[in-house]
Residue, then its C-alpha position, 0 to 999 in steps of 0.5 A: x274874477x277879482x270880487x268887487x262890491x259893485x255898491x261902492x263904485x258909485x259916488x256918493x259924495x258931495x264934494x268927490x261928484x262935483x270935483x267929477x262933474x268940473x272933468x267931465x265939463x272940461x272935457x263934454x259942453x253939459x250944457x248942449x245937446x244932440x245934434x249940437x257939438x257936445x265935445x269941447x277941444x281938443x277931441x275931434x276926431x268921431x266914430x258912431x255905434x248903437x247907443x243900445x249896445x253899449x248897454x251890454x256887456x260886449x260894450x265895456x270889452x271894447x272900451x276895456x280893450x281901448x282902456x288898457x291901451x290908453x293905461x286908464x284905471x277906471x272909465x266914468x260912467x254918468x247919466x246926464x239925463x234924468x239930472x244926477x242932481x235935481x232927480x237922481x240925488x234929491x230922490x235917492x241921496x246919491x248920485x247915478x254916476x260911477x266908477x268901473x275899474x277897468x278890471x271890470x267883468x263884463x258881467x259886472x259892468x251889466x250887473x252896475x247898470x242893473x243896480x238901481x236904488x233899493x226903491x225903485x228899481x227902475x232907476x238903475x242906469x240900464x233902464x232910466x237914462x237918456x245921456x249917459x257919458x265915458x270918461x276914462x281917467x286918462x281922458x284921451x277919448x270919451x264916448x257921449x250916449x243918446x238915448x233919444x237919439x240911439x247913438x253912441x258917439x266916440x270922440x278921439x283927442x290926436x291922431x296919434x289915439x286914433x291910430x292907437x284906437x282903430x285897431x280896436x274900435x274899427x267896426x264904429x262908425x264914421x259920419x255916415x247915412x248909415x249912422x243917419x239912418x240909426x238916428x232916423x228910427x227915433x223920428x217920427x215917420x223916420x225922417x231926419x229934418x234937414x237941420x238936424x243931418x246938418x249938424x251931425x254932419x257939420x259938427x260930427x265928419x271927420x273929413x279934412x282933419 
């Protein structure tokens, strides 16, 4: 195992943060939240998993394999809610964004998620993160995670990436009734409003693509 000072993985400089922010904004509609479309073109193929799994070492193992396939150097892991500037930077003087290198172990990944500000451990990403994105250096794939909806969405740019990724992410699901059942757990009486169902299928169905 390669030693990594996990503290150094956090983004601390404003210049680096805003460079990364522009890159993230090229991939996602940062003003949008589910059930709206959060991926910009050309991301058009989508698979789903449960959000809680993203906070586990097994998740890192999967996206690590995906990154090695796509020849990524790092996977930006960035919290959007709570706000990285208006809340986190204002309170703690650095950002709740990290750049884990692909060689990081699954245990180290979990340790990074657990690493909160010394004055407020409860603000670690593991505990205080409601909207999170994972974006690799290649930008060939991206993940949007929403704790309030209980899901994360893997987006891929084109059919070739889809074929390359499938052996690695074959346990992920397309937009279907199982995904809706995960989302429904987060709604009153486990009942989804029809407009939420319609919007999710409209934006994230892979049919006819």
